[in-house]
N, C-alpha and C positions, 0 to 999 in steps of 0.2 A: 504494500500500500504506500502510496505517495505520502511522505512525512508531512507535507503541507496540508493535504486533505485530512490526515489523521489529527493534526493539531487543530484545524478548524472544527472538525467533528467533536473532538473531546471538549473543547471550549464551549461549543454550542450546547452540547448535552448538559454540561454543568450549569450553564446559564438558564436552561429551561427546566431544571430539576423541580422547581415549585410553580412553574407557570401553568395557568389554565389555558386550554385551547377552546375556541368558540365553535359553534355549529357552522358558522359562515366559513371559517378556515377549513373545517373538515369537508364541506361541500366544494370549496375552491380546490382543495387537494384532489378530490375525486375527479374534477374536471381537468386538472393538469396531469393526471396520471398517464394519459395517452402519450405524453411527450417523453416518457422514460424508457422507451424501447423494450428490451427484454425484461425490464424490471416492473412493468405495469402490474402484473399479478402480485408480485411481492409487495409493492407499495400499497395496493388495495388491501392486502392482508394486514399490513401495519395499521391502516386506517380502521379496519374492522376491530383489530386488537385494542386500539385506542378507545374506540367507542364502547367496547365491552368492558374495558377497565374503568372507564369513567362512570358507567352505569352500574358497576359492581357485579357484572355477569362473569368477569374473569379477573382473578386477583393476580397482580404482579407488583414487584417492588417499585419504589418511586424512581430509582435509577433507570430501570428498564423502560418505564413509562416516559421518563425524560428523554431517552434516546428516540423513542417513537415521536413524541411531540416535537422535539428539536428537528427531526428529519422532515416531518410534515411542514413545519413552519419554514424551514429552509427552502423546500420545494415551492411553496406558495409565495414566498417573499420575492419581490422584484429586485431587491438589493441583496446580492450574494457575490461570491468570488468572481464569477463570470456572469454578468447580467443576461437574463433570459432572452432579451431582444437581439442578442448577437447570434446570428444563424449558426446552427449546429453546436458550436462551442458553448453557447449559453446553457445548454442542458447537460453538458458533460460533467460539470461539477455537481449538478443535482443527482445524476446517475451515480457518481462516485460516492456521494453521501448516503444514498439509498443502499448501495452495495455494502458500504461499511456498516451501516446499521443492521442489515440482514446478517452479516457475519457475526457481529457482536451479540445479536439476539437469537442465534440459531437454536439454542436449547429452549428458550422461551417460546419461539415459534413452533417448535416440535410439540411442546406441552400444550400450546393453544390448539393446534390441529387435532390433537387427541382429545382434550377435554371439551372444547367448544364445538368442533366440527365433526368429531367422531371418526376422524381419519387415522388409520394406522400408517405410520411413516416407514421409510426404508432404513432408518437408523437402527 
């Protein structure tokens, strides 16, 4: 992983540890998911995990929730490392942040798939 992306991600997740996310931000995230290439499904899963954690349907620790919230806010924010209006490159940093979050949350994602979605995973 690029050390710059890792530094951005870690700082962002720490900043969002206690931040609340709004329904409007979640809706905006769902509409922007299409720009994430092969990570569309993973990002939508993070959004579902966030919604279920907020409503109490899925329990996760605050650090893992902050990773999800930070990732969602980074994707919906027009101000990030590479602004989204820059063709192609504007979404590369968003994809990198989503990929980093997916790696950091791999065990939590597997648990969510089993507990909430009833899916048996390949692990």
